[in-house]
Residue frames as qw, qx, qy, qz and C-alpha x, y, z in Angstrom:
[[0.007, -0.881, -0.473, 0.007, 0.03, 0.01, 0.02],
 [0.449, 0.449, -0.018, 0.772, 1.43, 3.37, -1.03],
 [0.210, -0.673, 0.065, -0.706, -0.49, 5.79, 1.21],
 [0.038, -0.215, 0.753, -0.621, -0.50, 5.70, 5.00],
 [0.384, -0.369, -0.822, -0.204, -3.19, 3.32, 6.23],
 [0.300, -0.249, 0.366, -0.845, -5.94, 4.53, 8.56],
 [0.425, -0.213, -0.871, -0.123, -7.91, 1.98, 10.50],
 [0.475, -0.394, 0.167, -0.769, -11.00, 2.52, 12.66],
 [0.411, -0.094, -0.900, 0.111, -11.75, -0.03, 15.40],
 [0.450, -0.378, 0.183, -0.788, -14.60, -0.26, 17.87],
 [0.741, -0.213, -0.633, -0.068, -15.53, -2.71, 20.56],
 [0.063, 0.374, -0.559, 0.737, -15.95, -2.52, 24.29],
 [0.707, -0.449, -0.054, -0.543, -17.86, -2.84, 27.51],
 [0.894, -0.373, 0.247, 0.008, -15.95, -6.01, 28.46],
 [0.281, -0.609, 0.660, 0.338, -12.42, -7.31, 27.99],
 [0.627, 0.195, 0.742, 0.134, -13.89, -9.98, 25.68],
 [0.482, 0.821, 0.299, 0.069, -14.70, -7.24, 23.15],
 [0.041, -0.957, 0.242, 0.154, -11.74, -4.94, 23.79],
 [0.503, -0.540, 0.614, 0.280, -8.77, -7.32, 23.68],
 [0.682, 0.327, 0.581, 0.300, -9.57, -8.93, 20.31],
 [0.323, 0.932, 0.148, 0.077, -9.80, -5.40, 18.82],
 [0.239, -0.870, 0.408, 0.141, -6.41, -4.51, 20.30],
 [0.691, -0.189, 0.647, 0.261, -4.91, -7.79, 19.07],
 [0.623, 0.613, 0.429, 0.228, -6.10, -7.08, 15.55],
 [0.107, 0.989, -0.102, 0.021, -4.67, -3.54, 15.73],
 [0.488, -0.663, 0.528, 0.208, -1.34, -4.91, 17.02],
 [0.724, 0.141, 0.605, 0.300, -1.15, -7.40, 14.06],
 [0.453, 0.834, 0.239, 0.205, -1.81, -4.60, 11.55],
 [0.144, -0.960, 0.235, 0.050, 0.74, -2.36, 13.24],
 [0.703, -0.328, 0.544, 0.320, 3.38, -5.13, 12.92],
 [0.637, 0.392, 0.528, 0.402, 2.86, -5.07, 9.14],
 [0.229, 0.736, 0.225, 0.596, 2.34, -1.35, 8.74],
 [0.498, -0.320, -0.433, 0.680, 4.29, 0.44, 11.51],
 [0.059, -0.055, 0.002, 0.997, 3.30, 3.90, 10.22],
 [0.229, -0.512, -0.711, -0.425, -0.48, 3.11, 10.04],
 [0.202, -0.234, 0.319, -0.896, -2.82, 5.40, 11.99],
 [0.314, -0.353, -0.881, -0.003, -5.41, 3.84, 14.33],
 [0.292, -0.235, 0.221, -0.901, -8.47, 5.29, 16.01],
 [0.166, -0.302, -0.930, 0.128, -10.83, 3.48, 18.37],
 [0.395, -0.396, -0.097, -0.823, -14.36, 4.58, 19.15],
 [0.302, -0.139, -0.880, 0.339, -15.57, 3.55, 22.60],
 [0.386, -0.736, -0.469, -0.298, -18.43, 4.18, 25.06],
 [0.022, -0.613, 0.361, -0.702, -17.75, 6.93, 27.60],
 [0.609, -0.466, 0.387, -0.512, -17.43, 5.48, 31.10],
 [0.996, 0.016, 0.003, -0.090, -16.61, 1.96, 29.92],
 [0.751, -0.489, 0.320, 0.309, -13.38, 0.07, 30.39],
 [0.725, 0.443, 0.255, 0.462, -12.17, 0.56, 26.77],
 [0.057, 0.967, -0.007, 0.249, -11.61, 4.27, 27.60],
 [0.496, -0.756, 0.427, 0.008, -8.82, 3.13, 29.92],
 [0.833, -0.125, 0.504, 0.193, -7.57, -0.10, 28.32],
 [0.694, 0.642, 0.213, 0.249, -7.14, 1.16, 24.73],
 [0.102, 0.933, -0.281, 0.200, -4.79, 4.08, 25.63],
 [0.636, -0.574, 0.516, 0.010, -2.84, 1.68, 27.87],
 [0.838, 0.154, 0.466, 0.240, -2.26, -0.45, 24.76],
 [0.361, -0.327, 0.353, 0.799, -0.92, 2.61, 22.91],
 [0.161, 0.425, 0.675, 0.581, -3.90, 3.59, 20.77],
 [0.174, -0.028, 0.082, -0.981, -6.04, 6.74, 20.47],
 [0.054, -0.470, -0.880, -0.044, -9.69, 6.47, 21.42],
 [0.218, -0.183, -0.011, -0.959, -12.66, 8.84, 21.20],
 [0.091, 0.242, 0.875, -0.410, -15.72, 8.35, 23.39],
 [0.325, -0.300, -0.432, -0.786, -19.40, 8.48, 22.48],
 [0.398, -0.089, 0.581, -0.705, -22.38, 8.53, 24.89],
 [0.685, 0.018, -0.548, -0.480, -24.08, 5.21, 24.28],
 [0.344, -0.220, 0.817, -0.408, -25.52, 2.46, 26.51],
 [0.216, -0.136, -0.915, -0.313, -27.58, -0.69, 26.09],
 [0.575, -0.476, -0.331, -0.578, -31.11, -1.38, 27.17],
 [0.098, -0.273, 0.751, -0.594, -31.45, -1.63, 30.99],
 [0.517, -0.252, -0.740, -0.347, -33.79, -4.58, 31.42],
 [0.384, -0.318, -0.719, 0.484, -33.81, -4.14, 35.19],
 [0.007, -0.598, -0.340, 0.726, -35.11, -0.53, 35.13],
 [0.418, 0.526, 0.619, 0.407, -37.20, 0.16, 32.04],
 [0.012, 0.965, 0.228, -0.131, -37.78, 3.82, 32.94],
 [0.394, -0.668, 0.340, 0.532, -34.06, 4.50, 32.63],
 [0.509, 0.148, 0.665, 0.526, -34.38, 3.63, 28.91],
 [0.272, 0.856, 0.404, -0.176, -36.50, 6.69, 28.10],
 [0.020, 0.880, -0.266, -0.394, -33.41, 8.69, 27.09],
 [0.677, -0.124, 0.634, 0.352, -31.98, 5.83, 24.96],
 [0.577, 0.660, 0.409, 0.252, -33.29, 7.03, 21.55],
 [0.053, 0.994, -0.099, 0.008, -31.71, 10.45, 22.20],
 [0.542, -0.605, 0.535, 0.232, -28.41, 8.77, 23.19],
 [0.722, 0.197, 0.580, 0.323, -28.42, 6.68, 20.02],
 [0.415, 0.859, 0.229, 0.192, -29.05, 9.72, 17.79],
 [0.185, -0.937, 0.289, 0.065, -26.34, 11.70, 19.59],
 [0.637, -0.409, 0.600, 0.260, -23.86, 8.79, 19.32],
 [0.689, 0.459, 0.479, 0.291, -24.59, 8.34, 15.59],
 [0.229, 0.966, 0.034, 0.113, -24.03, 12.04, 14.99],
 [0.340, -0.823, 0.440, 0.116, -20.74, 12.06, 16.90],
 [0.757, -0.091, 0.593, 0.259, -19.54, 8.86, 15.23],
 [0.597, 0.707, 0.313, 0.211, -20.26, 10.36, 11.80],
 [0.030, 0.984, -0.171, 0.045, -18.20, 13.42, 12.69],
 [0.551, -0.603, 0.553, 0.165, -15.27, 11.39, 14.04],
 [0.760, 0.162, 0.570, 0.266, -15.23, 9.09, 10.98],
 [0.449, 0.867, 0.172, 0.131, -15.51, 11.98, 8.56],
 [0.121, -0.929, 0.349, 0.013, -12.47, 13.68, 10.14],
 [0.589, -0.454, 0.652, 0.150, -10.42, 10.46, 10.41],
 [0.661, 0.556, -0.300, -0.405, -11.35, 9.05, 6.97],
 [0.587, -0.355, 0.727, 0.013, -10.43, 5.39, 7.60],
 [0.276, 0.317, -0.769, -0.481, -9.61, 2.88, 4.86],
 [0.605, -0.241, -0.713, -0.259, -11.69, 0.23, 6.68],
 [0.433, -0.485, 0.381, -0.657, -13.33, -0.42, 10.07],
 [0.490, -0.010, -0.868, 0.076, -13.35, -3.40, 12.39],
 [0.534, -0.468, 0.162, -0.685, -15.99, -3.98, 15.07],
 [0.337, 0.115, -0.913, 0.202, -15.77, -6.52, 17.87],
 [0.455, -0.555, -0.687, -0.120, -19.10, -5.97, 19.59],
 [0.296, -0.396, -0.440, 0.749, -20.31, -3.88, 22.47],
 [0.159, 0.813, 0.447, -0.339, -22.43, -0.71, 22.55],
 [0.029, -0.741, 0.224, 0.632, -20.06, 1.67, 20.80],
 [0.280, -0.145, 0.778, 0.543, -19.40, -0.52, 17.78],
 [0.338, 0.615, 0.711, -0.040, -23.05, -0.20, 16.66],
 [0.185, 0.931, 0.122, -0.291, -23.09, 3.53, 15.87],
 [0.224, -0.667, 0.522, 0.483, -19.42, 3.56, 14.75],
 [0.322, -0.050, 0.847, 0.421, -19.69, 0.76, 12.18],
 [0.356, 0.687, 0.630, -0.071, -23.18, 1.73, 11.06],
 [0.130, 0.920, -0.029, -0.369, -21.99, 5.22, 10.16],
 [0.258, -0.493, 0.687, 0.468, -18.81, 3.84, 8.54],
 [0.411, 0.241, 0.841, 0.256, -20.84, 1.52, 6.31],
 [0.298, 0.837, 0.415, -0.196, -23.17, 4.39, 5.32],
 [0.022, 0.865, -0.299, -0.403, -20.09, 6.29, 4.11],
 [0.825, 0.512, -0.226, -0.078, -19.06, 3.36, 1.92],
 [0.056, -0.658, 0.729, -0.178, -16.15, 2.35, 4.20],
 [0.711, 0.034, -0.695, -0.098, -15.56, -1.45, 4.15],
 [0.509, -0.540, 0.424, -0.519, -16.55, -2.89, 7.54],
 [0.589, 0.125, -0.797, 0.046, -15.56, -6.18, 9.18],
 [0.697, -0.538, 0.093, -0.465, -17.04, -7.94, 12.25],
 [0.375, 0.246, -0.858, 0.251, -15.28, -10.16, 14.77],
 [0.730, -0.430, -0.047, -0.529, -17.72, -12.13, 16.97],
 [0.029, -0.483, 0.815, -0.320, -16.24, -13.93, 19.97],
 [0.517, -0.049, 0.701, -0.490, -19.21, -16.09, 21.04],
 [0.167, 0.153, 0.937, 0.266, -21.22, -18.99, 19.62],
 [0.115, 0.766, 0.631, -0.043, -24.32, -16.78, 19.81],
 [0.318, 0.436, 0.168, 0.825, -24.13, -13.48, 17.87],
 [0.121, -0.431, -0.416, 0.792, -24.51, -10.30, 19.91],
 [0.323, 0.790, 0.482, -0.200, -27.37, -7.96, 18.86],
 [0.030, 0.842, -0.231, -0.486, -24.99, -5.23, 17.61],
 [0.209, -0.370, 0.789, 0.444, -22.92, -7.61, 15.49],
 [0.418, 0.395, 0.816, 0.057, -26.03, -9.35, 14.07],
 [0.310, 0.872, 0.259, -0.278, -27.37, -6.01, 12.73],
 [0.016, -0.802, 0.417, 0.428, -23.97, -4.91, 11.39],
 [0.531, -0.131, 0.787, 0.286, -23.24, -8.26, 9.68],
 [0.578, 0.654, 0.487, -0.034, -25.66, -7.42, 6.89],
 [0.299, 0.945, -0.121, -0.053, -23.32, -4.59, 5.74],
 [0.504, -0.648, 0.528, 0.217, -20.04, -6.33, 6.67],
 [0.518, 0.574, -0.575, -0.268, -17.57, -7.59, 4.02],
 [0.631, 0.080, -0.765, 0.107, -16.71, -10.57, 6.25],
 [0.644, -0.620, 0.146, -0.424, -17.63, -11.87, 9.72],
 [0.409, 0.390, -0.779, 0.270, -14.85, -13.56, 11.68],
 [0.781, -0.447, -0.036, -0.434, -16.06, -16.14, 14.19],
 [0.191, -0.496, 0.812, -0.240, -14.67, -18.52, 16.84],
 [0.578, 0.108, 0.782, -0.207, -17.23, -21.23, 15.92],
 [0.206, 0.050, 0.760, 0.614, -18.09, -22.72, 12.50],
 [0.127, -0.582, -0.643, -0.481, -21.75, -21.81, 12.70],
 [0.074, -0.246, -0.461, 0.850, -23.16, -18.72, 14.39],
 [0.119, 0.660, 0.733, 0.110, -26.86, -18.15, 14.16],
 [0.017, -0.900, -0.242, 0.362, -27.84, -14.69, 12.97],
 [0.124, -0.637, 0.447, 0.616, -25.01, -14.17, 10.50],
 [0.755, 0.542, -0.166, -0.330, -25.17, -14.63, 6.70],
 [0.927, -0.159, 0.302, 0.154, -23.46, -18.03, 6.19],
 [0.741, 0.537, 0.073, 0.396, -21.52, -16.91, 3.13],
 [0.087, 0.881, -0.241, 0.399, -19.81, -14.15, 5.14],
 [0.754, -0.618, 0.210, -0.069, -18.61, -16.35, 8.04],
 [0.573, 0.547, -0.560, 0.243, -14.89, -17.02, 8.34],
 [0.846, -0.527, -0.078, -0.036, -14.19, -19.46, 11.20],
 [0.526, 0.599, -0.382, 0.468, -10.77, -18.13, 12.27],
 [0.645, -0.331, -0.527, 0.443, -11.04, -18.04, 16.09],
 [0.248, -0.963, -0.098, -0.040, -10.57, -15.35, 18.68],
 [0.412, 0.628, -0.426, 0.506, -7.27, -13.48, 18.99],
 [0.766, -0.611, -0.188, 0.070, -5.70, -14.51, 22.28],
 [0.308, -0.884, 0.337, 0.098, -2.69, -13.42, 24.34],
 [0.603, 0.613, -0.510, 0.017, 0.59, -14.22, 22.61],
 [0.141, -0.510, 0.780, -0.334, 2.11, -15.60, 25.83],
 [0.796, 0.004, 0.481, -0.367, -0.58, -18.36, 25.87],
 [0.829, 0.531, -0.120, -0.129, 0.36, -19.35, 22.29],
 [0.544, 0.612, -0.512, 0.258, 4.13, -19.33, 22.79],
 [0.177, -0.595, 0.600, -0.505, 4.48, -19.99, 26.55],
 [0.933, -0.192, 0.016, -0.303, 2.93, -23.47, 26.99],
 [0.142, 0.584, -0.791, 0.117, 5.41, -25.99, 28.40],
 [0.540, -0.001, -0.841, -0.008, 5.77, -29.58, 29.50],
 [0.625, -0.620, -0.296, -0.370, 3.33, -30.47, 32.33],
 [0.809, -0.379, -0.292, 0.341, 5.78, -31.93, 34.87],
 [0.480, 0.163, -0.092, 0.857, 8.17, -29.04, 34.38],
 [0.201, -0.566, -0.158, -0.784, 5.39, -26.46, 34.86],
 [0.737, -0.575, -0.336, -0.113, 4.26, -28.25, 38.05],
 [0.733, -0.205, -0.239, 0.603, 7.75, -28.03, 39.51],
 [0.228, 0.342, 0.030, 0.911, 7.99, -24.32, 38.60],
 [0.431, -0.577, -0.185, -0.669, 4.75, -23.72, 40.52],
 [0.165, -0.385, 0.717, -0.557, 5.97, -25.63, 43.53],
 [0.852, -0.036, 0.045, -0.520, 3.58, -28.52, 42.93],
 [0.604, -0.233, 0.761, 0.043, 4.06, -32.26, 43.23],
 [0.327, 0.409, -0.577, -0.627, 4.71, -33.39, 39.60],
 [0.127, -0.005, -0.984, -0.127, 3.29, -36.87, 40.27],
 [0.203, 0.425, 0.725, -0.502, -0.15, -35.73, 41.50],
 [0.175, 0.583, 0.644, 0.463, -3.11, -35.15, 39.22],
 [0.166, -0.290, -0.193, 0.922, -3.60, -31.39, 39.12],
 [0.145, 0.742, 0.627, 0.187, -6.80, -29.45, 38.62],
 [0.167, -0.029, -0.013, 0.985, -6.81, -25.76, 37.71],
 [0.044, 0.730, 0.678, -0.073, -9.94, -23.80, 38.56],
 [0.180, -0.041, 0.114, 0.976, -10.41, -20.41, 36.90],
 [0.105, 0.688, 0.690, -0.200, -13.49, -18.21, 37.33],
 [0.270, 0.816, 0.234, 0.455, -12.53, -15.20, 35.26],
 [0.311, 0.457, -0.314, 0.772, -10.78, -12.05, 36.47],
 [0.420, -0.499, 0.211, -0.728, -13.34, -11.47, 39.27],
 [0.097, -0.120, 0.947, -0.281, -13.57, -15.12, 40.21],
 [0.538, -0.227, -0.587, -0.561, -16.72, -17.25, 40.41],
 [0.492, -0.325, 0.494, -0.638, -18.81, -17.58, 43.57],
 [0.937, 0.059, -0.060, -0.339, -20.33, -20.81, 42.12],
 [0.763, 0.350, -0.497, 0.219, -16.94, -22.44, 41.64],
 [0.033, 0.478, -0.610, 0.631, -15.63, -21.19, 44.98],
 [0.713, -0.240, 0.323, -0.574, -18.65, -22.74, 46.78],
 [0.941, 0.179, -0.238, -0.158, -18.18, -26.00, 44.88],
 [0.559, 0.401, -0.602, 0.404, -14.54, -26.30, 45.98],
 [0.297, -0.439, 0.508, -0.679, -15.44, -25.39, 49.59],
 [0.856, -0.118, 0.173, -0.473, -17.91, -28.26, 49.61],
 [0.962, 0.224, -0.154, 0.005, -15.40, -30.73, 48.09],
 [0.002, -0.785, 0.584, -0.205, -12.23, -30.09, 50.06],
 [0.687, -0.302, 0.632, -0.197, -12.59, -33.49, 51.79],
 [0.890, 0.387, 0.235, -0.057, -13.11, -35.23, 48.48],
 [0.437, 0.815, -0.355, 0.137, -9.94, -33.59, 47.05],
 [0.295, -0.645, 0.664, -0.237, -7.93, -34.70, 50.11],
 [0.829, -0.057, 0.521, -0.194, -9.29, -38.23, 49.94],
 [0.845, 0.517, 0.126, 0.055, -8.39, -38.59, 46.21],
 [0.646, -0.397, 0.245, 0.604, -5.02, -36.93, 46.64],
 [0.481, 0.678, 0.326, 0.452, -5.65, -34.41, 43.86],
 [0.340, -0.247, -0.071, 0.905, -3.81, -31.08, 43.67],
 [0.169, 0.837, 0.512, 0.092, -5.91, -27.93, 43.12],
 [0.244, -0.015, 0.043, 0.969, -4.74, -24.51, 41.79],
 [0.022, -0.724, -0.687, 0.057, -7.77, -22.48, 42.91],
 [0.142, 0.179, 0.090, 0.969, -8.12, -18.96, 41.51],
 [0.054, -0.546, -0.748, 0.374, -10.74, -17.38, 43.74],
 [0.086, 0.721, 0.309, 0.615, -10.92, -13.78, 42.38],
 [0.123, 0.344, -0.361, 0.858, -10.65, -10.69, 44.53],
 [0.543, -0.454, -0.092, -0.700, -14.15, -10.74, 46.06],
 [0.903, -0.350, -0.155, -0.194, -13.85, -14.10, 47.89],
 [0.663, 0.374, -0.519, 0.389, -10.08, -14.44, 48.46],
 [0.077, -0.485, 0.521, -0.698, -9.84, -12.73, 51.85],
 [0.761, -0.261, 0.222, -0.551, -12.77, -14.69, 53.35],
 [0.963, 0.126, -0.229, -0.069, -11.62, -18.03, 51.95],
 [0.569, 0.441, -0.525, 0.453, -7.97, -17.65, 52.85],
 [0.146, -0.427, 0.548, -0.704, -8.82, -16.71, 56.49],
 [0.740, -0.183, 0.253, -0.596, -11.67, -19.16, 57.10],
 [0.955, 0.157, -0.200, -0.155, -10.50, -22.41, 55.50],
 [0.534, -0.563, 0.623, 0.101, -8.01, -24.93, 56.86],
 [0.782, 0.537, -0.197, -0.249, -6.52, -26.13, 53.60],
 [0.898, -0.174, 0.280, 0.292, -4.20, -29.10, 52.98],
 [0.258, -0.599, 0.419, 0.631, -0.86, -28.32, 51.28],
 [0.385, 0.181, 0.774, 0.469, -2.25, -29.82, 48.02],
 [0.163, 0.836, 0.509, 0.124, -4.72, -26.90, 47.61],
 [0.418, -0.103, 0.053, 0.901, -3.11, -23.72, 46.37],
 [0.087, 0.844, 0.488, -0.202, -5.35, -20.68, 46.85],
 [0.365, -0.030, 0.230, 0.902, -4.68, -17.69, 44.51],
 [0.211, 0.651, 0.324, -0.653, -6.55, -14.42, 44.21],
 [0.545, 0.774, -0.119, -0.299, -5.32, -13.89, 40.66],
 [0.822, -0.085, 0.407, 0.388, -3.00, -15.88, 38.35],
 [0.102, 0.815, -0.269, -0.503, -0.59, -13.68, 36.46],
 [0.038, 0.426, -0.816, -0.388, 1.24, -16.43, 34.52],
 [0.814, 0.165, 0.234, -0.505, -1.76, -18.18, 32.99],
 [0.697, 0.478, -0.510, -0.161, 0.39, -20.04, 30.47],
 [0.126, 0.368, -0.857, 0.338, 2.28, -21.67, 33.38],
 [0.520, -0.015, 0.612, -0.596, -0.95, -22.58, 35.22],
 [0.817, 0.355, -0.105, -0.442, -2.49, -23.99, 32.02],
 [0.524, 0.491, -0.695, 0.027, 0.71, -25.99, 31.43],
 [0.085, -0.296, 0.832, -0.462, 0.74, -27.39, 35.00],
 [0.673, 0.038, 0.349, -0.651, -2.88, -28.54, 34.87],
 [0.162, 0.011, 0.964, 0.212, -4.05, -32.02, 33.99],
 [0.003, -0.641, -0.741, -0.199, -7.66, -30.89, 34.01],
 [0.050, 0.063, -0.090, 0.993, -9.19, -27.39, 33.93],
 [0.026, -0.678, -0.722, 0.132, -12.47, -26.21, 35.45],
 [0.161, -0.100, 0.111, 0.976, -13.62, -22.88, 34.01],
 [0.400, 0.625, 0.314, -0.593, -16.42, -20.49, 33.17],
 [0.614, 0.332, 0.622, 0.353, -17.26, -20.46, 29.46],
 [0.127, 0.851, -0.034, -0.509, -16.41, -16.93, 28.36],
 [0.772, 0.636, 0.003, -0.024, -15.41, -16.65, 24.72],
 [0.267, 0.789, -0.527, 0.165, -11.73, -15.72, 25.26],
 [0.541, -0.440, 0.680, -0.227, -11.31, -18.26, 28.05],
 [0.898, 0.203, 0.379, -0.096, -12.54, -21.02, 25.72],
 [0.644, 0.736, -0.196, 0.076, -10.23, -19.90, 22.95],
 [0.056, -0.718, 0.654, -0.230, -7.29, -20.04, 25.37],
 [0.729, -0.204, 0.610, -0.234, -8.40, -23.46, 26.71],
 [0.882, 0.447, 0.119, -0.091, -8.55, -24.80, 23.14],
 [0.439, 0.752, -0.454, 0.188, -4.94, -23.73, 22.55],
 [0.328, -0.566, 0.683, -0.326, -3.87, -25.16, 25.93],
 [0.709, 0.130, -0.619, -0.312, -5.61, -28.48, 24.95],
 [0.001, -0.120, 0.875, -0.470, -6.21, -29.71, 28.45],
 [0.257, -0.462, -0.829, -0.184, -9.41, -31.64, 29.28],
 [0.059, -0.139, 0.214, -0.965, -11.93, -29.15, 30.55],
 [0.114, -0.571, -0.802, 0.133, -15.10, -29.00, 32.66],
 [0.017, 0.304, 0.149, 0.941, -17.13, -25.87, 31.82],
 [0.107, -0.592, -0.685, 0.411, -19.53, -24.18, 34.24],
 [0.175, 0.506, 0.341, 0.773, -21.19, -21.40, 32.14],
 [0.007, 0.202, 0.398, -0.895, -22.12, -18.15, 33.89],
 [0.181, 0.534, 0.820, 0.094, -25.95, -18.25, 33.52],
 [0.052, 0.849, 0.335, -0.405, -26.47, -14.46, 33.55],
 [0.294, -0.253, 0.461, 0.798, -24.30, -13.64, 30.54],
 [0.429, 0.409, -0.066, -0.803, -26.16, -11.74, 27.82],
 [0.783, 0.270, -0.277, -0.488, -28.57, -14.07, 26.00],
 [0.870, -0.302, 0.386, -0.058, -26.97, -16.96, 27.96],
 [0.601, 0.693, -0.388, -0.087, -24.06, -16.96, 25.43],
 [0.156, -0.570, 0.793, -0.147, -21.69, -18.80, 27.78],
 [0.724, 0.037, 0.648, -0.233, -23.96, -21.88, 27.74],
 [0.761, 0.628, 0.039, -0.157, -24.10, -21.72, 23.94],
 [0.200, 0.756, -0.623, 0.022, -20.26, -21.52, 23.85],
 [0.411, -0.364, 0.809, -0.210, -19.99, -24.55, 26.09],
 [0.814, 0.280, 0.420, -0.288, -22.55, -26.60, 24.16],
 [0.612, 0.710, -0.318, -0.141, -20.48, -26.19, 20.95],
 [0.070, 0.576, -0.803, 0.136, -17.51, -27.90, 22.72],
 [0.586, -0.096, 0.724, -0.352, -19.65, -30.58, 24.39],
 [0.817, 0.458, 0.120, -0.329, -21.19, -31.51, 21.01],
 [0.580, 0.651, -0.489, 0.023, -17.69, -32.17, 19.71],
 [0.910, -0.344, -0.172, 0.158, -16.76, -34.17, 22.87],
 [0.483, 0.508, -0.269, 0.660, -14.13, -31.50, 23.54],
 [0.091, -0.317, 0.486, -0.809, -15.46, -30.63, 27.01],
 [0.271, -0.492, -0.821, 0.097, -17.96, -31.59, 29.72],
 [0.143, -0.433, -0.009, -0.890, -20.45, -29.06, 31.06],
 [0.264, -0.494, -0.770, 0.306, -22.33, -28.66, 34.37],
 [0.073, -0.717, -0.270, -0.639, -24.90, -25.85, 34.66],
 [0.050, -0.392, 0.448, -0.802, -24.85, -23.50, 37.64],
 [0.691, -0.270, 0.096, -0.663, -28.22, -24.85, 38.77],
 [0.958, -0.019, -0.259, -0.124, -26.95, -28.47, 38.72],
 [0.238, 0.645, -0.627, 0.368, -23.68, -27.96, 40.63],
 [0.567, -0.415, 0.553, -0.448, -24.85, -29.66, 43.89],
 [0.926, 0.066, 0.307, -0.211, -25.88, -32.90, 42.14],
 [0.874, 0.473, 0.059, 0.099, -23.46, -33.11, 39.24],
 [0.133, 0.909, -0.391, 0.060, -20.22, -31.23, 39.81],
 [0.409, -0.573, 0.709, -0.033, -18.12, -33.75, 41.76],
 [0.817, 0.151, 0.557, -0.020, -19.39, -36.81, 39.82],
 [0.655, 0.752, 0.057, 0.036, -18.67, -35.22, 36.48],
 [0.034, 0.862, -0.500, 0.079, -15.25, -34.03, 37.56],
 [0.626, -0.378, 0.679, -0.058, -14.42, -37.46, 39.03],
 [0.858, 0.391, 0.333, -0.005, -15.35, -39.17, 35.74],
 [0.476, 0.844, -0.218, 0.118, -12.79, -36.95, 33.95],
 [0.247, -0.756, 0.585, -0.160, -10.12, -37.32, 36.62],
 [0.684, -0.254, 0.674, -0.119, -10.40, -41.11, 36.78],
 [0.811, 0.401, 0.421, 0.062, -10.55, -41.90, 33.05],
 [0.341, -0.484, 0.428, 0.683, -7.42, -41.24, 31.03],
 [0.334, 0.316, 0.743, 0.487, -9.12, -42.21, 27.80],
 [0.054, 0.879, 0.473, -0.021, -11.79, -39.51, 28.29],
 [0.264, -0.816, 0.100, 0.505, -9.08, -36.94, 29.02],
 [0.383, -0.216, 0.609, 0.660, -7.14, -37.83, 25.89],
 [0.257, 0.569, 0.712, 0.322, -10.26, -37.72, 23.70],
 [0.032, -0.937, -0.304, 0.170, -11.25, -34.28, 24.99],
 [0.322, -0.664, 0.314, 0.598, -7.69, -32.90, 24.50],
 [0.376, 0.043, 0.716, 0.587, -7.59, -34.24, 20.96],
 [0.168, 0.696, 0.663, 0.219, -11.03, -32.86, 20.13],
 [0.171, -0.854, -0.167, 0.463, -10.15, -29.44, 21.45],
 [0.412, -0.207, 0.468, 0.754, -7.69, -29.06, 18.55],
 [0.239, 0.595, 0.653, 0.402, -10.71, -28.33, 16.29],
 [0.132, -0.944, -0.301, -0.020, -11.34, -25.11, 18.20],
 [0.576, -0.552, 0.119, 0.591, -7.67, -24.17, 18.64],
 [0.493, 0.784, 0.190, 0.327, -6.82, -21.10, 16.50],
 [0.606, -0.517, -0.060, 0.602, -3.46, -19.89, 17.77],
 [0.334, -0.049, 0.317, 0.886, -2.92, -17.64, 14.77],
 [0.161, 0.738, 0.653, -0.053, -6.37, -15.98, 14.76],
 [0.029, -0.843, -0.041, 0.535, -5.19, -12.39, 14.71],
 [0.198, -0.396, 0.637, 0.632, -2.80, -13.04, 11.82],
 [0.210, 0.292, 0.865, 0.351, -5.43, -14.94, 9.77],
 [0.116, 0.808, 0.511, -0.268, -8.09, -12.29, 10.40],
 [0.024, -0.775, 0.202, 0.599, -5.78, -9.53, 9.17],
 [0.240, -0.121, 0.789, 0.552, -4.77, -11.68, 6.11],
 [0.217, 0.560, 0.790, 0.127, -8.50, -11.98, 5.20],
 [0.053, 0.863, 0.241, -0.441, -9.13, -8.25, 5.66],
 [0.076, -0.642, 0.431, 0.630, -6.32, -7.38, 3.25],
 [0.291, 0.154, 0.857, 0.395, -7.48, -9.96, 0.71],
 [0.164, 0.749, 0.639, -0.055, -10.84, -8.14, 0.62],
 [0.015, 0.929, 0.122, -0.349, -9.61, -4.51, 0.57],
 [0.502, -0.323, 0.457, 0.659, -6.55, -4.81, -1.73]]
């Protein structure tokens, strides 16, 4: 490309929308170091902090979703939408991007809608097995829709490119031999090791399940790396008498080391978590967060279960099914091997690179 590239990106509200957009920008910047980037985000949301931290400019618009808990608070929503469309139009006109990429969240709706109206090529990256409302609407105008699952309801089939979610580079390059990782973490390399991750804030459901099964873990001689999250860590660490085989952690910084050390992983079913688990290729028990928008975590998990790449226990079934399902995985090496092998289908370690390759095929 002769002239300096200009790329507009929009996505936010949660890390699951923000980090794929940053990863795509990073991949483009590797290829075109002098390219100019501009993000459009929602004022007051986490992208307004995270995007500048990653080294990119961002402009905020006043937009929010429907508040289903307080319908009266939605009275001003049409005004907010009109205002955000108007501001997006102004930003895009001034910036004049060559193309735009949306990764979901409130802000990407007005931003990509206005870009498409101006004839700017738009691309969608959807992280979940169930399309978000914003991305569903925008897909009609998109040149391509990049997904982490082969079929996503609500998107035109001919536009879907099953390329995966961009994930952290250290997960792709940092995986190591299991016994070596166990030793690095101060674990017994001969003991079956379970890693429990409940997302950055932790999971009360998982924390309660482990509390109830401490005796079972001791009896079986399993090791547990238990990421509690900030909210429960203080209470759990002060109130529980834990055996040396249970390692309580508020937050795990070196996730690639923890994934490597694990024989089995218990996790929520967020989109980026699943993409990382697929690359780690360790047998996994998924416990979807039931209050995620449109129950998308359950739909993510079902996609893996249908391929025999994971087992799933619903939040509401934890009391009856959690320990029995986990025990079946722990005690059957054949099941663990099958699940690890089947996870390869969802493993897309080069997602960011392949997404950017496709974009440039379309716009060249």
